[in-house]
matplotlib code that plots the C-alpha trace (Angstrom):
import matplotlib.pyplot as plt

x = [0.1, 1.2, 0.9, 1.6, 3.1, 3.0, 4.8, 4.4, 7.2, 9.3, 10.5, 14.1, 16.4, 18.2, 21.8, 24.6, 23.3, 19.7, 20.9, 23.1, 20.2, 17.8, 20.3, 20.8, 17.0, 16.3, 19.1, 17.7, 14.1, 15.4, 17.5, 14.6, 12.3, 10.0, 10.6, 9.2, 9.6, 10.4, 10.8, 10.1, 7.2, 7.3, 5.5, 3.3, 1.8, -1.4, -5.0, -7.3, -11.1, -14.1, -17.7, -20.6, -18.2, -15.9, -12.2, -10.3, -6.5, -5.3, -1.7, -0.9, 0.2, -3.0, -2.2, -0.3, 3.4, 3.2, 0.2, 1.8, 2.8, 6.6, 7.5, 6.4, 7.2, 5.6, 6.1, 5.3, 4.2, 2.7, 0.2, -1.0, 0.8, 4.1, 3.5, 2.7, 6.1, 7.9, 6.2, 7.2, 10.9, 10.7, 9.1, 11.9, 14.5, 12.9, 11.4, 8.1, 5.6, 2.9, 2.7, -0.3, -0.5, -2.9, -3.4, -2.8, -5.4, -4.2, -5.8]
y = [0.0, 3.5, 6.2, 10.0, 11.5, 15.4, 17.3, 20.8, 23.0, 21.5, 23.2, 21.9, 24.3, 22.4, 21.7, 19.1, 16.6, 16.9, 16.6, 13.5, 11.7, 12.5, 11.4, 8.1, 7.5, 8.5, 6.0, 3.2, 3.8, 4.0, 0.9, -1.1, 0.2, 1.8, 5.3, 6.2, 10.0, 12.8, 16.6, 20.0, 22.3, 26.1, 28.0, 29.9, 28.0, 28.6, 27.6, 26.5, 26.6, 26.2, 27.2, 27.3, 26.7, 29.5, 28.7, 31.0, 30.9, 32.7, 33.3, 32.0, 31.8, 30.4, 29.4, 30.4, 29.6, 26.9, 25.2, 25.1, 21.8, 22.1, 18.6, 15.1, 11.6, 9.0, 5.5, 2.0, 0.1, -3.3, -1.8, 1.3, 0.4, 0.3, 3.7, 5.1, 3.6, 5.3, 8.6, 8.0, 7.6, 10.7, 12.8, 11.6, 13.0, 16.4, 17.1, 18.6, 19.2, 17.6, 15.0, 13.5, 10.0, 9.4, 6.2, 6.7, 4.9, 4.0, 2.2]
z = [-0.1, -0.7, 1.8, 1.5, 4.6, 4.7, 7.6, 8.9, 10.3, 13.0, 16.2, 15.5, 13.8, 10.9, 11.8, 10.6, 13.1, 11.7, 8.1, 9.0, 10.8, 8.0, 5.3, 7.1, 7.4, 3.8, 2.6, 4.7, 3.4, 0.0, 0.2, 1.6, -1.3, 1.2, -0.1, -3.4, -3.5, -1.0, -1.2, 0.2, -0.8, -1.6, 1.1, -1.1, -3.9, -5.8, -5.0, -8.0, -7.2, -9.2, -8.5, -10.9, -14.0, -12.9, -12.4, -10.0, -9.2, -6.2, -5.1, -1.6, 1.2, 2.6, 6.2, 9.2, 8.8, 11.4, 9.7, 6.2, 4.8, 4.1, 3.0, 1.8, 1.4, -0.7, 0.8, 0.2, 3.4, 4.2, 6.5, 8.0, 11.3, 9.3, 7.9, 11.4, 12.6, 9.8, 10.7, 14.4, 13.4, 11.2, 14.1, 16.4, 14.1, 13.3, 16.7, 17.8, 15.0, 13.0, 10.2, 8.4, 6.7, 4.1, 2.0, -1.8, -3.9, -7.5, -10.3]

ax = plt.figure().add_subplot(projection="3d")
ax.plot(x, y, z, "-o")
ax.set_aspect("equal")
plt.show()
């Protein structure tokens, strides 16, 4: 099963230790085949909405800085419990903050 894990800002200021720990974690997940893609997200973005056939594009930002999604990882896991365990390990590395896990349905 595939899961999309998103993360919001962390309380931890990035330093060499964080980069080293995260690099090791990413290497491990890549080698095991669990990590399919990962990346950071620009803080602003665009919002595209439709209403009564009218399409509107609005420049961001849209949320408080602490609520903005700043990164993602697309993973392959055998179960939701395994996805949660990977998210726990990630949060231990980056510190206080919030992540979401959503199953990705494909055809």
